Structures are given as C-alpha cells and as structure tokens.
C-alpha positions in Angstrom: 0.0 0.1 -0.1 1.2 3.2 -0.7 1.1 5.9 2.0 1.0 9.8 0.7 3.2 12.4 1.9 0.1 14.1 3.1 -0.8 11.7 6.0 -0.6 13.7 9.2 -1.6 10.8 11.6 -1.7 7.2 11.8 -3.8 5.9 14.9 -6.6 2.7 15.5 -9.7 3.6 16.3 -12.8 1.8 16.9 -16.1 3.0 14.8 -19.0 3.4 17.5 -22.6 4.8 17.6 -23.9 8.0 18.9 -27.4 9.1 18.4 -27.6 8.4 14.6 -24.2 8.8 13.4 -21.1 6.9 13.4 -18.1 7.8 15.3 -14.2 7.8 15.0 -12.5 9.4 18.0 -9.1 11.3 17.4 -6.8 10.4 20.3 -5.8 13.6 22.4 -2.1 12.9 21.5 -2.9 13.9 17.7 -4.7 17.0 18.5 -2.0 18.0 21.6 1.0 17.1 19.2 -0.2 19.6 16.4 -1.3 16.8 13.8 -5.2 17.9 13.9 -7.0 20.9 14.5 -10.1 21.0 15.6 -12.6 22.6 13.7 -10.5 21.6 10.4 -11.8 19.5 7.7 -10.0 16.1 6.7 -10.1 13.4 5.1 -10.4 10.0 6.3 -9.0 6.4 5.2 -10.2 3.1 6.8 -8.0 0.4 6.6 -9.5 -3.0 8.1 -7.2 -4.8 10.8 -5.7 -8.2 9.6 -5.5 -11.1 11.6 -1.6 -10.8 11.6 -1.5 -7.0 12.4 -0.1 -6.2 16.0 -2.1 -3.7 18.1 -1.2 -1.0 16.7 -2.7 -2.1 13.3 0.6 -2.3 11.6 1.8 -5.8 10.1 3.5 -7.8 13.1 6.9 -7.9 13.0 9.7 -8.6 15.3 10.7 -4.7 15.2 6.7 -3.9 16.1 6.2 -1.6 18.6 4.4 -3.9 21.5 1.5 -1.7 22.4 -0.4 1.0 20.5 0.5 3.5 23.6 3.8 4.5 22.0 2.2 6.3 19.0 3.9 6.6 15.9 7.5 7.2 15.8 9.2 10.5 14.6 9.9 9.9 11.0 13.6 11.2 11.6 16.3 10.3 13.9 19.4 12.7 15.4 22.4 12.4 13.1 20.2 12.2 10.0 21.1 14.2 6.9 17.7 15.7 4.7 17.0 17.7 1.6 13.6 19.7 3.0 12.0 22.8 1.4 11.1 25.3 4.2 7.2 26.0 3.6 7.0 28.7 6.8 8.4 31.0 9.4 7.8 30.1 12.8 7.0 32.4 15.3 10.6 32.9 16.7 11.5 33.5 12.8 13.1 30.0 12.3 12.3 28.2 9.1 9.2 25.3 9.0 10.0 22.2 6.8 7.3 19.1 6.9 8.2 15.3 5.9 6.1 12.6 6.5 3.0 12.4 7.8 3.3 16.5 8.6 6.0 16.2 11.3 7.6 19.4 11.6 11.1 20.3 11.1 12.5 23.5 12.7 15.2 25.0 10.2 16.8 28.0 12.0 18.2 30.6 9.5 16.6 29.2 6.5 13.8 31.3 4.7 10.5 29.9 2.8 10.9 28.2 -0.3 14.5 27.5 0.7 15.7 24.1 -0.2 18.5 22.9 2.3 20.3 20.3 3.2 20.1 19.7 7.3 21.2 17.4 9.9 18.7 16.3 12.1 20.3 17.9 15.6 17.4 17.0 18.0 14.2 14.8 17.8 11.0 15.2 20.0 7.8 13.2 19.6 6.1 16.4 17.3 8.9 18.1 15.9 12.7 18.0 15.1 15.8 20.9 15.1 17.6 20.6 11.8 21.1 22.5 11.1 21.7 23.8 7.6 24.9 22.3 6.7 24.7 22.8 2.8 22.1 25.2 0.9 21.1 23.7 -2.6 22.7 26.2 -5.0 21.2 24.6 -8.3 18.8 27.3 -8.9 21.9 29.8 -9.0 23.9 27.5 -11.5 24.0 28.6 -14.9 
C-alpha cells in the first residue's frame, strides 16, 4: 500500500454509534502534538485490521512496538541528513519544513522557499530541529 506524504497521523480507533451517527474518535495526543486541529476538515481512510496485525494495526514483525500507547514514532533520527524545503516561518523566525505525516522540522536561519541540506540535531515526538549543512545551489548555477 502506498502512503501519501500528506498523511498527518495514523492511529487505531473503533467505530462507535452515537445517536444517529457513526463516530471515529481522534486520540487526544494527535491534537496535542499538532497533527490535527479541531474544527478543520480532513480526509479519513479506514483500513481493516488484519489477523496478523499487532495492536497498532501494523503488520506484526519482530521490530513492531508491543503496545499502541507508544504511538507513531518520528520519521527522522538524530544525525540523519535530509534535503527539505522550507514552507513557513515560525513565530520566532525559524524556518519550518514538513516531512512524512506532516512532521515538523524547525530549521533556524532558513527562509521560505529555500531547499536546504540539513542534519537533524534534536528529535522530539512532534517536531525536530535541523541545522543547515549545505544550501542547495542548483537554481543559482547557469
């Protein structure tokens, strides 16, 4: 199955009945981590849980987490080198890039529209910090 780069979060939820409608509850952690904003409209895909899936809904493997409470792991690791495009500027003037599932990487010293090579220097559950190690000068070459 191909996963879109626009995927913001992935979680297990039971479909319940409330009055005249069916309800899928979004975990509080997805809102608190900034993946989902109350009041916004999202596309929802439902994937049937297979018999061999672990508690997180992922196919069971030896490296799968044993509990769903750990939640999705950040898609980057400290020391990882990435090329990112800065999409926005944060409240403190730092560049903001987004990667898989909408995960945020803060890039100090970067401007909107810049494509930069970064090294991930800090990883948190809902964001990472990347230091510019090389600016992509492809557009400047003639």
